[in-house]
N, C-alpha and C positions, 0 to 999 in steps of 0.2 A: 651506868646503863649496861644491861646485858647485851652482849654482842653474839650470843649463841643462837644459831638458827635451829639446829637439831643436834643430837648426840649420835655418835657412831653406834650402830646396832651391835657391834662386837665388843670394842674396847671402852665404849662410853666416853670417848674423848669428844670435846666440843667441836662442832663444825660451825664456824662463824658465817655470818651473812656475806654474800659476794665472794665466797671462797670455793675452791675446787673440792669436789667430793666424788664418790663413785656409787653407781647403782648397778644392780644385777640386771643382766639382759633378759632374764626370765620374768614374764609379766606377773606371775603370782607373787614375786618378791617385791614388786614396786606398786602393787595395788593400794587402795585406800586402807584396807584392813591391816596389811603388813607394813608397807612403806619402809622397807629396809634401806638404809643409807650407810655408807662406809667411808671412813676417813682416808683409807689407803687401799691399794690393791692387796696388800698383805692381809688386811682385815676381811676383804672380800674372799680371799683364798680360804680363810678359816671357816667361813660360812658355807662354802660349796659342799664339802663331804656330807654334812647333815642334811642338806637340801635335796640331795639325790637328783641333780640336774644332768642334762645331756652333756656330752663332751664338748659341744660347741658353745656352751654358755660362757659369757664373758663379763668383765667389769666395764661399764660405760662411764667415761669421764664426764662429769656434769659441773655446772656452776650454780651454787646456792643463790636463791633470790636475794634481792636487797631487802633491808629492813622495811623500807618504804613500801615495796611491792607486797610484802607479807601483811602489813597493816592495811593496805588498800583492799586486799583479798578478804581479810577478816571483816572489814566494814561492809563489803559487798555481801558476804555470807549473812551477816546480821540483818542487813536490809532485806535480803531475800527471805529470811526466817520471819521477820516482822510482817512481810507481805502475806505470809501464809496463815497468820492468825485469823480466827473467825471474824467475819465482817459484823460490825455492830450497826444496827439500823434504828432509826426512830420510828416507833410504831404508835399510831394514834389509838388509844384505848377508848372504847365506847363510853359515853357519858354515864351509863347506868352503873359502871364500876366505881364512880366517884374518884377517879385518878386522873392526874394530868398526863401529858406525854411522858412515856417511860422509855429510856434507852435500853434496848434488849437485843439479844442475838436472835436469829431465826430459830424457832423452836421445833422445826420439823426437819427431817432428813430429806433434803432437796432431791437427791438422786432416787430415793425410794418413792417419793411422791410422783416424780416424773415417770418412773418405770411403771408404777401402778396405773396411771392414767393412760400411758402408751399401751400397756398390755390389755387393759380393760376395754378401751374404746379406740385404740389406734389414733390418738390425738396428741398433739404437742402441748406443752405447758408454758405459759408466759411467766416471767420472773416475778411479776406482781402477785401471783397466786400465793407465793410463799409468805408474803407480808400479810395477806388476808387470812391465810390459815394460822399464822402465828397470832394474829389478833384474836381469832376464835379460841385457840389453845390458851392464851392468857386469860380470856374471859372465863373459860371453863375452870382453869386453875384457881382464879380468884374466888369463884363461887364455891369450889371444893374447900378452900381455906376457910371461908366464912362458915361453911357447914361444920367443919371440924372444930372451929372455935366455939360455935353455938353448943356443941356437945361437950365442951370443956377439954378437948384433946389437943395435943401438940403434934399429932400424927394424922396426916390426910390418908384416909382409907378409901377403898374402892367405892364404898357406899356414899361417900361425900361427893363424888364426881357426878354432876348432872348429866343425864343422857336422855335427850328428847326422843330417842328412838325406842325406848323401853315401853 
């Protein structure tokens, strides 16, 4: 089982879990993008001339996290990422489309719809509006698909989309 937490940014020596390592006191060296870590003060010294730090920069002694802590943080990050995936809702399709309940994402940009309604009429928008709009969009798409099939095409064109306002 690998006991390496990270590798030294200079000499590439392994830095094990729960061990002493060094960080640069300058915030740009410890950020998420750079994340520089050093196995010794000597490696930190090698880093300083190229980094063009102020004279008061220093090496800060730190302790690497435990393997368990890293695994926990990775799981939390995965859970957070999973929570950001688009919400899937069950939308009841109108009977005239001859389809059962279909699982689908909301097919409208919620923020854009809310902004349009706010700008146009200075009104707020209930969350259920997005489900109703999605139902309409699905019905329109289904009709456009049928129109394209009737014409023997595999591409839905603008002329296939029904528009009751034309």
